[in-house]
C-alpha positions in Angstrom: 93.1 -154.0 -188.9 90.4 -153.0 -186.3 88.4 -156.0 -187.1 91.2 -158.4 -186.4 91.7 -156.3 -183.2 88.2 -157.0 -182.2 88.3 -160.5 -183.1 91.4 -161.1 -180.8 89.7 -159.2 -178.2 86.7 -161.6 -178.3 88.9 -164.5 -178.5 90.6 -163.4 -175.4 87.4 -162.5 -173.6 86.2 -166.1 -174.0 89.4 -167.6 -173.4 89.7 -165.9 -169.9 85.9 -166.6 -169.1 85.7 -170.1 -169.9 88.3 -171.6 -167.2 85.9 -169.7 -164.7 82.8 -171.1 -166.0 84.7 -174.5 -165.9 85.4 -173.9 -162.4 82.0 -172.8 -161.5 80.3 -175.8 -163.3 82.5 -178.4 -161.5 82.7 -176.8 -158.0 79.5 -174.4 -157.6 76.8 -175.7 -159.7 76.4 -179.2 -157.4 75.6 -176.6 -154.7 73.5 -174.0 -156.6 70.2 -176.4 -155.8 70.2 -176.3 -152.2 67.5 -174.6 -150.7 68.1 -175.7 -146.9 66.5 -178.3 -145.0 65.5 -175.6 -142.3 63.2 -174.1 -145.1 64.9 -170.8 -145.9 65.7 -170.0 -149.5 69.5 -169.7 -149.8 69.5 -168.1 -153.5 72.2 -170.5 -154.7 70.6 -171.0 -157.9 71.8 -167.6 -159.0 75.1 -169.4 -159.6 73.4 -171.8 -162.3 72.0 -168.5 -163.9 75.4 -166.9 -164.0 76.8 -169.7 -165.4 74.0 -169.5 -168.4 75.0 -165.8 -168.8 78.5 -166.4 -169.0 78.2 -169.2 -171.8 75.8 -166.8 -174.0 78.5 -163.7 -173.1 81.4 -165.8 -174.5 80.0 -167.9 -177.2 77.1 -165.9 -178.4 75.6 -168.6 -180.3 72.1 -170.3 -179.8 71.8 -174.0 -181.0 69.1 -174.5 -183.6 67.2 -177.3 -181.5 66.7 -174.5 -178.9 65.0 -172.0 -181.3 61.4 -173.0 -180.5 62.0 -172.0 -176.8 63.8 -168.7 -177.7 60.9 -168.1 -179.8 58.5 -168.6 -176.9 60.3 -166.5 -174.7 60.6 -163.5 -176.9 56.5 -163.8 -177.5 56.3 -163.7 -173.9 58.2 -160.5 -173.6 55.6 -158.7 -175.9 52.6 -160.4 -173.9 53.9 -159.7 -170.2 53.2 -155.7 -170.3 49.4 -156.4 -170.6 49.1 -157.7 -167.4 50.5 -157.1 -163.7 53.8 -158.0 -162.0 55.6 -156.9 -165.2 59.0 -156.6 -163.7 58.7 -160.0 -161.8 58.0 -161.5 -165.1 60.8 -160.2 -167.2 63.1 -161.2 -164.3 62.0 -164.9 -164.6 62.3 -164.6 -168.3 66.0 -163.6 -168.1 66.4 -166.4 -165.9 64.7 -168.8 -168.2 67.1 -167.6 -170.9 70.1 -168.0 -168.5 69.1 -171.6 -167.9 68.9 -172.2 -171.7 72.4 -171.0 -171.5 73.4 -173.2 -168.7 72.0 -176.1 -170.9 74.1 -175.0 -173.7 77.2 -175.1 -171.7 76.5 -178.7 -170.2 76.0 -179.8 -173.7 78.7 -178.1 -176.0 81.6 -177.2 -173.5 81.3 -179.2 -170.2 83.7 -182.2 -170.1 81.7 -185.2 -169.5 84.5 -186.9 -167.7 83.6 -184.7 -164.8 79.8 -185.8 -164.9 80.4 -188.5 -162.3 82.0 -186.4 -159.9 79.1 -183.6 -160.2 76.5 -186.5 -159.6 78.4 -188.2 -157.1 78.5 -184.7 -155.1 74.7 -184.3 -155.6 74.2 -187.8 -154.0 76.7 -187.2 -150.8 74.8 -183.7 -150.2 71.5 -185.5 -150.5 72.5 -188.2 -148.3 74.0 -185.8 -145.7 70.6 -183.8 -145.5 68.7 -186.9 -145.3 70.7 -187.7 -142.0 70.5 -184.2 -140.9 66.7 -184.1 -141.5 66.1 -187.5 -139.4 68.2 -186.4 -136.5 66.0 -183.0 -136.3 62.9 -185.3 -136.6 61.5 -183.0 -139.3 59.7 -185.6 -141.7 56.5 -184.5 -143.5 53.7 -186.5 -144.4 51.3 -187.0 -147.5 48.7 -189.6 -148.4 49.5 -192.0 -151.4 46.9 -194.6 -152.8 45.2 -195.7 -149.7 47.6 -195.2 -147.0 49.7 -192.3 -145.5 53.3 -192.1 -146.0 56.0 -189.7 -144.4 58.7 -187.9 -146.5 61.9 -185.9 -146.2 62.6 -182.7 -148.1 66.3 -183.3 -148.8 68.6 -180.5 -150.4 66.1 -178.7 -152.7 64.0 -178.0 -149.7 60.8 -179.8 -151.2 60.1 -183.8 -151.6 59.3 -183.5 -155.4 62.0 -181.1 -156.8 64.5 -183.0 -154.6 63.2 -186.0 -156.3 63.4 -184.4 -159.6 67.3 -183.8 -159.2 67.6 -187.4 -157.9 65.4 -188.9 -160.9 67.9 -187.1 -163.1 70.8 -188.7 -161.4 69.2 -191.9 -161.4 68.4 -192.1 -165.0 71.9 -190.6 -166.0 73.3 -193.5 -163.9 71.1 -196.3 -165.1 71.9 -195.4 -168.6 75.6 -195.8 -167.8 74.9 -198.9 -166.2 76.4 -197.8 -163.1 73.7 -199.7 -161.2 75.3 -199.6 -157.5 74.8 -195.9 -157.6 71.2 -196.1 -159.2 70.2 -198.4 -156.1 71.7 -195.3 -153.9 69.4 -193.0 -155.6 66.4 -195.5 -155.4 66.9 -195.4 -151.7 66.9 -191.6 -151.7 64.1 -191.1 -153.8 61.9 -193.6 -151.3 63.0 -191.6 -148.5 61.9 -188.4 -150.3 58.4 -190.0 -150.5 57.6 -188.3 -153.6 54.6 -190.3 -155.2 55.6 -188.7 -158.6 59.0 -189.9 -158.8 58.2 -193.5 -157.4 55.9 -193.4 -160.5 58.8 -192.4 -163.0 60.8 -195.0 -161.8 58.3 -197.7 -162.5 57.6 -196.1 -165.8 61.4 -196.0 -166.6 61.6 -199.6 -165.5 58.5 -201.0 -167.8 59.8 -198.9 -170.8 63.4 -200.4 -170.5 62.0 -203.9 -170.3 59.5 -203.0 -173.1 62.6 -201.6 -175.5 64.1 -205.5 -175.0 61.3 -206.8 -177.3 62.8 -208.4 -180.4 60.1 -206.5 -182.4 61.3 -202.9 -182.6 58.0 -201.8 -184.4 56.1 -202.6 -181.7 57.7 -200.7 -178.8 58.7 -198.0 -181.4 54.9 -197.2 -181.8 54.2 -197.7 -178.4 56.9 -194.9 -177.3 55.5 -192.7 -179.9 51.7 -193.0 -178.8 53.2 -192.3 -175.1 54.9 -189.2 -176.4 51.8 -187.9 -177.9 49.7 -188.7 -174.6 52.3 -187.0 -172.4 52.5 -183.8 -174.6 48.5 -183.8 -174.8 48.3 -184.2 -171.0 46.3 -180.9 -170.7 43.6 -182.1 -173.4 43.4 -185.5 -172.0 42.7 -183.9 -168.5 40.1 -181.5 -170.1 38.4 -184.3 -171.5 38.4 -186.5 -168.2 36.6 -183.4 -166.5 34.1 -183.2 -169.4 33.2 -187.1 -169.0 33.9 -188.0 -165.5 31.2 -188.4 -162.7 31.1 -186.1 -159.5 32.3 -189.2 -157.2 35.4 -189.8 -159.5 36.2 -186.2 -160.0 36.0 -185.9 -155.9 38.4 -188.9 -155.6 40.6 -187.3 -158.0 40.8 -184.0 -155.8 41.7 -186.2 -152.8 44.5 -188.5 -154.7 46.0 -185.7 -156.5 46.1 -183.1 -153.3 43.6 -180.8 -155.5 45.8 -180.7 -158.4 43.6 -182.0 -160.7 40.9 -179.3 -160.4 43.9 -176.8 -159.9 44.8 -177.9 -163.7 41.5 -177.3 -164.9 41.4 -173.7 -163.3 44.6 -173.1 -165.6 43.3 -174.6 -168.5 40.3 -172.1 -168.2 42.8 -169.2 -167.8 44.2 -170.0 -170.9 41.0 -170.1 -172.9 40.6 -166.6 -171.7 44.0 -165.6 -172.2 45.4 -167.3 -175.5 48.5 -165.7 -175.4 49.2 -166.3 -171.9 49.5 -164.2 -169.1 53.0 -163.9 -168.7 55.9 -166.4 -167.1 55.2 -167.1 -163.6 52.2 -164.8 -163.6 49.9 -167.8 -163.8 50.1 -168.0 -159.8 49.0 -164.1 -159.6 46.0 -164.5 -161.7 44.8 -168.0 -160.5 42.3 -166.4 -157.6 40.3 -164.5 -160.7 39.2 -167.9 -162.0 38.0 -169.8 -159.3 34.4 -168.2 -159.7 34.0 -170.9 -162.4 33.8 -173.6 -160.0 31.0 -175.2 -157.7 30.8 -173.7 -154.0 32.2 -176.8 -152.5 35.4 -176.9 -154.7 35.9 -173.3 -154.6 35.9 -173.2 -150.9 38.7 -175.8 -151.1 40.7 -174.2 -153.6 40.3 -170.7 -152.1 42.5 -172.2 -149.1 45.4 -172.8 -151.7 45.3 -169.2 -152.8 48.8 -167.4 -152.4 50.5 -170.9 -151.7 52.8 -172.9 -153.6 49.9 -175.7 -153.9 48.2 -173.1 -156.2 51.0 -173.4 -158.9 50.2 -175.6 -162.0 52.0 -178.5 -161.1 52.6 -179.5 -164.7 55.0 -177.8 -167.2 52.7 -178.4 -170.4 49.7 -176.6 -168.4 52.1 -173.9 -166.9 53.1 -173.3 -170.7 49.8 -173.1 -171.7 48.6 -170.7 -169.4 51.3 -168.5 -169.0 53.0 -168.7 -172.7 49.7 -169.5 -174.3 48.8 -171.7 -177.2 51.7 -170.6 -179.2 54.1 -171.3 -176.6 52.6 -174.7 -176.1 52.9 -175.3 -179.7 56.6 -174.2 -179.5 57.3 -176.4 -176.8 55.6 -179.4 -178.5 58.0 -178.8 -181.6 61.0 -178.7 -179.2 60.0 -181.7 -177.5 58.9 -183.8 -180.6 62.0 -182.8 -182.4 64.3 -183.9 -179.7 62.5 -187.3 -179.5 63.1 -187.6 -183.0 66.7 -186.7 -182.7 67.2 -189.5 -180.2 65.1 -192.0 -181.9 67.4 -191.5 -185.0 71.0 -191.5 -183.2 70.5 -193.4 -179.9 67.2 -194.9 -179.3 68.7 -196.6 -176.2 68.2 -193.0 -174.5 64.1 -193.0 -175.3 62.9 -194.6 -171.9 65.0 -191.9 -170.1 63.5 -189.2 -172.1 60.0 -190.3 -171.8 60.5 -190.9 -168.1 61.6 -187.1 -167.9 58.5 -186.0 -169.7 56.3 -188.0 -167.2 58.0 -186.2 -164.6 57.3 -182.7 -165.9 53.7 -183.5 -166.0 53.5 -183.3 -162.4 56.1 -180.2 -161.9 57.0 -176.6 -163.2 60.5 -177.2 -164.6 61.9 -174.5 -166.5 64.0 -172.9 -163.5 65.2 -176.4 -162.4 69.0 -177.0 -163.0 68.7 -180.7 -163.1 66.3 -180.6 -166.0 68.7 -178.7 -168.2 71.4 -181.1 -167.1 69.5 -184.1 -168.4 68.5 -182.5 -171.8 72.2 -181.6 -172.1 73.1 -185.1 -171.4 70.4 -186.5 -174.0 71.7 -184.0 -176.5 75.2 -185.1 -176.1 74.3 -188.7 -176.3 72.4 -188.6 -179.3 75.2 -186.6 -181.3 75.6 -189.5 -183.4 74.8 -193.4 -183.2 78.3 -194.1 -182.0 77.7 -192.2 -178.9 77.8 -195.1 -176.4 80.7 -194.6 -174.4 80.7 -195.4 -170.7 82.5 -193.4 -167.9 83.3 -194.9 -164.9 83.4 -193.2 -161.5 
């Protein structure tokens, strides 16, 4: 009798909480990415965290495909006490867990007939922010190839992270063949001026064209090789550092805004700390590893200490330095397993997935709403080979 009452209470609790989560996802999540074009943090991302926690509270279930990431987080809970900044690390790990809950919700509960509205809201907000920034005359600048370009921060408050959101919207729109919206997003991406995002658009278009080859074995093998090279990027960069001349290295420093050697510092960090230094703690450990580099380089990188420019700007290297070698292996397992799932059930989605993996070579993405929406979309579309329904706006 008591068991029946407990089950009934849990069912009532789930029924009560899911409508709230549904309203939150449709009306609040689109605004959760805003960080203000004036530079202030609005802390609205807590809405996304709340949605993820609501999912776990009501469903109490973890899908098998996410097991490697949960193990990765669990191991980091054990490693974090050996380093400083323990409380901030634990808070960030709980945020990571909640974002996985958000991904579960988007995949298993969210009604995808509302997806066009979700995407449209982000497109409208981004466009409004674009005009506000232009009216305030607040464009920033950066260098790209052999010239300088100006760029806008848009709704996430930083060109690259705003472009991650726009890239996800662009990929989903393109996969659904809503090309008029894809062109709208392309315009916003170019106005943001993110070199990474522009490169990812080109990669996606090339992969889509390559996929039209009649010989499927050629592009299938090429896609698998691309996957391997992408997830092995820390080792590719380490190999480059060993064999490239100093002149080429200096050119890479300039071209990548110092990120090429920042990556080397974090790879060094992982060698000294094979189990990681704690999630989001690599940023704090960064200054301790500058002594390994030449004086001319150390002077350049010292300037970046304490700024966001000192972050890894690479999800694989972030995982390697903060979650350690076990964490990187678990991330590989997750990414390869997801690739094989998409390859088996819906090969048409592979260019979008590989394009996402290209983007995360240049950003830390574990706390970004757009990343989890894209994962959920790919998982939902790969449920079975008949998942090809198109939604119109």
